N, C-alpha and C positions, 0 to 999 in steps of 0.2 A: 504495500499500499504506500502509496506518496502524499505527504501531508502538505508539502511547500514546493513552489517552482522555484527554487533557487538556482537551476541550471539557465532559467531566462535570465535573471538578473547578471548571473556571470557572466553570459553573452554580451548582455547590454554595457557590464562594466569592463569589457574586453580582457576579460581573464583568460589567458590559454588554457585548453585542456591538462597540460601537464602540472600546471599552478592549481587549477581545481581539484585535481588528485591528490596533491599534497596538501591541501587545505581537508581535503574531505578526511584522510589519513587522521589530520590532528583534532578534527572533530568526533570522528569514531574513537578515537582513545580517549576524549572526554566522557563520551557517552555511549559505551561499548552496547548497551542493551536497550537503550532509548532510542527508537527511529526518529520520534517524532521531535522530540529535544537534539538531536543530532542533525535533521534537516533545518530546524528552526534556528541551531547556531549558525550553519552554512547559510542559511538565508540573511542572518543579520552581519556576516562578515563580508559577504558579495553587496550587501546593501552598502556599507561604511566603506568599502573600496569605490563603490561606483558613485558614492556622494561626496569621495574625496577625504575623508575624515582619516583614513589609513592607506598604505600602500598594501600591493600584494606581498611583497618582500617582507613589511613590517608584520602582516597576519601570519606569514608562515613564520617570522622568529619567534612570535609573541611566545611566553610561557603559559600552557593551560594554567586555567583559573581551579581547576580542581587537582589537590594533591592526594596521594594515597599513603 
């Protein structure tokens, strides 16, 4: 099941497929079992990149907010 159209926003933000894959991996590490939160997090990252609040590189380098 898909919850959010983050891929559409990623395209609009000109996020290359390889960088989107890196962002997916980061989000999945934060939300390994919660698909809705995983997609919501990706959507928010893509929107922040699109709106210029953060760069792709900054998003990829950011430390996860959730620690184990």
